[in-house]
C-alpha positions in Angstrom: -132.1 57.4 12.1 -134.6 59.7 10.1 -136.4 58.4 7.0 -134.1 60.0 4.5 -130.9 58.7 6.2 -132.4 55.2 6.2 -133.4 55.3 2.7 -129.9 56.6 1.8 -128.3 53.9 3.7 -130.4 51.2 2.0 -129.5 52.6 -1.3 -125.9 52.5 -0.5 -126.3 48.8 0.7 -128.1 48.1 -2.5 -125.3 49.6 -4.6 -122.7 47.6 -2.7 -124.7 44.2 -3.1 -125.1 45.1 -6.9 -121.3 45.6 -7.3 -120.6 42.3 -5.4 -123.1 40.4 -7.6 -121.6 41.9 -10.8 -118.2 40.8 -9.8 -119.7 37.4 -8.6 -120.8 36.8 -12.1 -117.4 36.8 -13.6 -116.0 34.8 -10.6 -118.7 32.3 -11.1 -117.4 31.8 -14.7 -113.8 31.7 -13.7 -114.5 28.8 -11.1 -116.7 26.9 -13.6 -113.9 27.1 -16.3 -111.4 26.1 -13.5 -113.3 23.1 -12.4 -113.8 21.8 -16.0 -110.1 22.2 -16.4 -109.4 20.5 -13.1 -111.6 17.5 -14.1 -109.8 16.9 -17.4 -106.1 17.2 -16.0 -104.3 14.7 -13.8 -102.4 17.6 -12.0 -105.3 19.8 -11.1 -103.7 21.8 -8.4 -103.3 25.0 -10.3 -107.0 25.0 -11.3 -107.9 24.3 -7.7 -105.7 27.0 -6.4 -107.5 29.5 -8.6 -110.9 28.1 -7.3 -109.7 28.5 -3.8 -108.4 32.1 -4.2 -111.9 33.1 -5.8 -113.7 31.2 -2.9 -111.5 32.8 -0.3 -112.6 36.3 -1.6 -116.2 35.6 -1.8 -116.2 34.0 1.7 -114.9 37.1 3.1 -117.6 39.3 1.9 -120.6 37.2 0.8 -122.3 37.2 4.4 -121.7 41.0 4.9 -123.7 41.8 1.8 -126.6 39.5 2.5 -125.6 36.1 1.2 -124.7 34.1 4.3 -125.2 30.6 2.5 -122.9 31.6 -0.4 -120.3 32.8 2.3 -120.5 29.5 4.1 -120.2 27.4 0.9 -117.4 29.5 -0.3 -115.6 29.0 3.0 -116.2 25.4 2.9 -114.7 25.2 -0.7 -111.7 27.2 0.6 -111.0 25.0 3.4 -111.5 21.8 1.7 -109.2 22.7 -1.4 -106.5 23.9 1.2 -106.8 20.5 3.1 -106.8 18.6 -0.4 -103.5 20.4 -1.7 -101.8 20.0 1.8 -99.5 17.2 2.8 -101.8 16.2 5.6 -102.4 12.5 6.0 -106.1 13.0 6.5 -107.6 15.2 3.8 -110.8 15.0 1.6 -110.9 13.1 -1.7 -111.1 14.8 -5.0 -114.7 13.8 -5.4 -115.6 15.4 -2.0 -113.7 18.7 -3.2 -115.4 18.5 -6.6 -118.8 18.0 -4.8 -118.2 21.0 -2.5 -117.4 23.1 -5.4 -120.6 22.3 -7.2 -122.5 23.2 -4.1 -120.6 26.4 -4.1 -121.4 27.0 -7.8 -125.1 26.4 -6.9 -125.0 29.1 -4.2 -123.3 31.5 -6.7 -126.3 30.8 -9.2 -128.8 31.4 -6.4 -127.2 34.7 -5.5 -127.0 35.7 -9.1 -131.0 35.2 -9.3 -131.2 38.2 -6.9 -133.7 40.7 -8.4 -131.3 43.6 -7.8 -129.0 42.4 -10.5 
């Protein structure tokens, strides 16, 4: 790959990453709001489903755009919420789910501190 092609490729990757981070900013706010609502409500399944949907999307792309930790934390939240909302006998506690969501939110904050944004 010649220098010009490599530089054009890096430019495209940077634009994709910035677009991801711009979308992540709104998703972060949505997860934060849903978490606050889930903590206030006895029946928190709707809010947890909303967080799960966002985490699932982020888990699918974060690693591809250079944020493997965020992708892993998003995958973990997606998996834990799905288990928590299931009818399985062995499932995580609400505290475990909320703790994982907080870790995920911290990973979002770390990604949003990216200098490209």
